[in-house]
C-alpha positions as CSV (number, residue, x, y, z in Angstrom):
1,M,5.3,19.2,-9.0
2,D,3.0,21.7,-7.2
3,M,3.6,22.4,-3.7
4,N,1.0,24.5,-2.4
5,M,0.7,25.1,1.4
6,D,-2.1,25.2,3.4
7,V,-3.0,28.5,5.1
8,S,-1.1,27.2,8.1
9,G,2.0,27.0,6.3
10,K,2.3,23.3,6.2
11,L,1.9,20.3,3.7
12,T,-1.6,18.8,3.9
13,P,-1.2,14.5,3.7
14,L,-2.8,14.6,0.6
15,Q,-0.1,17.2,-0.8
16,I,2.5,15.0,0.6
17,M,1.0,11.6,-1.2
18,Q,0.2,13.7,-4.6
19,D,4.2,15.3,-5.0
20,A,5.2,12.1,-6.6
21,P,4.1,8.3,-7.4
22,V,6.3,6.7,-4.6
23,I,6.9,8.0,-0.8
24,P,10.3,6.0,-0.2
25,V,11.0,4.5,3.0
26,I,14.1,4.8,4.0
27,V,16.6,3.1,6.5
28,L,19.7,4.6,7.2
29,N,23.3,3.2,9.4
30,D,25.2,5.9,9.2
31,V,24.3,9.5,9.4
32,A,26.9,10.2,6.7
33,H,25.1,8.6,4.0
34,A,22.2,11.0,4.9
35,V,22.4,14.2,3.0
36,P,24.3,12.4,-0.2
37,M,21.3,10.0,-0.4
38,A,18.5,12.9,-0.2
39,R,20.6,14.9,-2.7
40,A,20.3,11.6,-5.2
41,L,16.9,11.2,-4.8
42,V,15.8,14.9,-5.2
43,A,17.7,15.0,-8.5
44,G,15.4,12.0,-9.9
45,G,12.1,13.8,-8.7
46,I,11.4,12.6,-5.0
47,R,11.2,15.1,-2.6
48,M,9.3,13.4,0.2
49,L,11.6,11.2,2.0
50,E,10.6,9.1,4.6
51,V,13.2,8.2,7.1
52,T,12.2,5.0,9.0
53,L,12.8,5.3,13.2
54,R,15.0,1.8,13.1
55,T,18.1,2.8,13.9
56,P,19.6,4.4,16.7
57,Q,20.7,7.3,14.1
58,A,17.5,7.7,12.2
59,L,16.9,11.5,14.4
60,A,20.7,13.0,13.6
61,C,20.1,11.7,9.5
62,I,16.2,13.7,9.9
63,E,18.4,16.8,11.3
64,A,21.0,16.5,8.8
65,I,18.7,16.4,5.6
66,A,16.5,19.3,7.3
67,R,19.4,21.2,7.7
68,D,21.6,20.3,4.5
69,V,18.7,19.6,2.0
70,P,16.3,22.1,2.0
71,E,14.7,21.3,-1.5
72,A,13.8,17.6,0.1
73,V,10.9,17.5,2.8
74,V,11.8,15.1,5.1
75,G,9.8,13.0,7.0
76,A,9.7,10.4,10.1
77,G,8.2,6.9,9.6
78,T,7.8,4.3,12.5
79,I,5.9,6.9,14.4
80,R,4.8,5.4,17.3
81,T,4.5,7.1,20.7
82,A,4.0,10.7,21.5
83,A,7.8,10.8,22.6
84,D,8.9,9.8,18.4
85,A,6.5,12.8,17.3
86,Q,7.7,15.3,19.4
87,A,11.7,14.5,19.0
88,C,10.7,14.0,14.9
89,A,9.7,17.8,15.2
90,M,12.5,18.6,16.7
91,A,15.1,17.4,14.7
92,G,13.4,19.1,11.7
93,A,10.7,16.7,10.3
94,R,7.7,18.0,7.9
95,F,5.6,15.0,8.2
96,A,4.8,11.7,10.0
97,V,4.0,8.0,9.1
98,S,3.3,5.6,11.5
99,P,2.9,1.4,11.0
100,G,-0.7,1.5,13.0
101,Y,-3.4,3.8,14.4
102,T,-3.8,5.4,17.7
103,H,-5.8,8.5,18.7
104,A,-2.5,9.6,21.2
105,V,-0.4,9.1,18.2
106,G,-2.7,11.1,16.3
107,Q,-3.3,14.2,18.7
108,A,0.7,13.6,19.9
109,C,1.7,15.0,15.9
110,R,-0.8,17.4,15.7
111,D,0.4,19.0,18.6
112,A,3.9,18.6,16.7
113,G,2.3,20.3,13.8
114,L,3.5,17.0,11.8
115,P,1.0,15.9,8.8
116,L,0.3,12.4,9.3
117,L,0.2,9.4,7.4
118,P,-1.2,6.2,10.0
119,G,-1.0,3.0,9.3
120,V,-4.3,1.3,8.8
121,A,-4.8,-2.4,8.4
122,T,-8.2,-3.4,9.0
123,G,-11.9,-1.0,8.3
124,S,-12.3,-0.4,11.9
125,E,-9.0,1.0,11.9
126,V,-10.0,3.2,8.9
127,M,-12.8,4.1,10.9
128,M,-11.1,5.7,14.1
129,A,-8.5,7.7,11.9
130,Q,-11.6,9.1,9.7
131,E,-13.3,9.9,13.5
132,D,-10.1,12.1,14.1
133,G,-10.7,13.7,10.8
134,L,-7.8,11.8,8.9
135,T,-8.6,10.5,5.5
136,E,-5.3,9.8,3.4
137,L,-4.0,6.8,5.5
138,K,-1.1,4.3,4.9
139,F,-2.3,1.0,3.8
140,F,0.1,-1.6,5.9
141,P,1.1,-4.1,5.8
142,A,0.1,-3.7,2.1
143,M,0.7,-6.8,-0.1
144,Q,0.5,-9.3,3.2
145,I,-2.9,-8.3,4.0
146,G,-5.1,-8.0,0.7
147,G,-3.1,-5.5,-1.5
148,A,-5.1,-4.3,-4.6
149,A,-7.9,-6.6,-3.5
150,L,-8.4,-5.1,-0.4
151,L,-8.5,-1.9,-1.4
152,K,-10.7,-2.4,-4.6
153,A,-13.3,-3.7,-1.9
154,W,-12.6,-0.9,0.9
155,N,-13.5,1.7,-2.4
156,G,-16.9,1.0,-1.3
157,P,-17.2,1.6,2.2
158,F,-14.5,4.1,2.2
159,G,-15.1,5.4,-1.2
160,D,-13.8,9.1,0.3
161,V,-10.7,8.3,1.8
162,R,-7.3,7.8,0.1
163,F,-4.8,5.6,0.1
164,C,-0.6,4.8,0.1
165,P,-0.2,1.3,0.0
166,T,3.3,0.1,1.9
167,G,5.0,-3.2,2.6
168,G,6.0,-5.7,0.3
169,V,5.3,-2.6,-2.8
170,T,8.2,-2.9,-5.3
171,V,8.6,-1.3,-8.3
172,A,6.8,-4.6,-10.4
173,N,3.7,-4.7,-8.2
174,A,3.1,-0.5,-7.6
175,P,1.3,-0.3,-11.0
176,D,-1.4,-2.7,-10.2
177,L,-2.0,-0.2,-7.1
178,L,-1.3,3.5,-8.6
179,A,-4.1,2.3,-10.6
180,L,-6.8,2.0,-8.4
181,P,-8.9,4.7,-7.6
182,N,-8.5,5.6,-3.8
183,V,-4.7,5.2,-4.2
184,V,-2.6,8.3,-4.4
185,C,0.9,7.0,-4.0
186,V,2.8,4.2,-2.9
187,G,5.8,3.4,-0.5
188,G,8.4,1.5,-1.3
189,S,11.9,0.9,-0.1
190,W,13.4,-0.1,-3.4
191,L,14.6,3.2,-4.6
192,T,17.7,3.2,-1.6
193,P,19.1,-0.4,-1.2
194,A,21.3,-0.6,0.8
195,D,23.7,-1.8,-0.8
196,A,23.6,1.6,-2.7
197,L,23.6,3.0,0.3
198,V,27.6,1.5,1.7
199,R,29.1,1.9,-1.2
200,G,27.6,5.2,-2.1
201,G,25.6,4.2,-5.2
202,W,24.0,7.6,-5.7
203,A,24.1,7.5,-9.2
204,Q,22.2,4.6,-9.2
205,I,19.4,5.7,-6.4
206,T,19.3,9.1,-8.5
207,A,17.9,6.7,-11.9
208,L,15.8,4.8,-9.3
209,A,14.0,7.8,-8.2
210,H,13.4,8.9,-11.8
211,Q,12.2,5.3,-12.7
212,A,9.2,6.0,-9.8
213,C,8.3,9.1,-10.9
214,R,7.8,7.9,-14.4
215,L,5.1,5.4,-12.8
216,L,1.2,6.0,-14.0
217,R,-1.2,6.5,-11.6
218,Q,-4.9,7.2,-11.9
219,P,-6.0,10.7,-11.9
220,M,-7.6,12.4,-8.9
221,S,-10.9,12.5,-9.2
222,A,-13.1,15.7,-8.0
């Protein structure tokens, strides 16, 4: 896996999406779990880690991973406000993922130096993101709003856009999504099961990461 930077030294959204077939969507309730979990994912070949802002401990977990697991690239999910973007950048996040998109969130992430994968669910939202120069997007909630069928339909009018479907994605349905020409990777929570985190099942998480890395995806067109 190559991780070339752009001229500014930051990762681009496309590079984040291309690094592995799956970006894990991570919910952490205990800071003590953050570092061993990140190391377990990296050992399995997964380096792009989306830690969601769904718990009070999320920022501390991002900070711990950024500090202690330099071989990982920790990002922040559930970015909804400018304050979220600023706080995550200060904690050491290197990319951002949002459940939807607004111009204000896009600008805040640019100001904070965070590459953004914004969530879209409609054609109008895709167009809004494109107006702001964003062409790599999170398709969310993927399986609830049309899954592979909607992405196939979008490949016509939005053939220049690349997607990361997230929401309801599993190891079983991921291959159908990854086979689409406009899908670069998927986002999924199955790599870090809550019970594995609680009992310290790091070997299980590494095995799930290895399995995710073996998923096949469509070669990128020029």
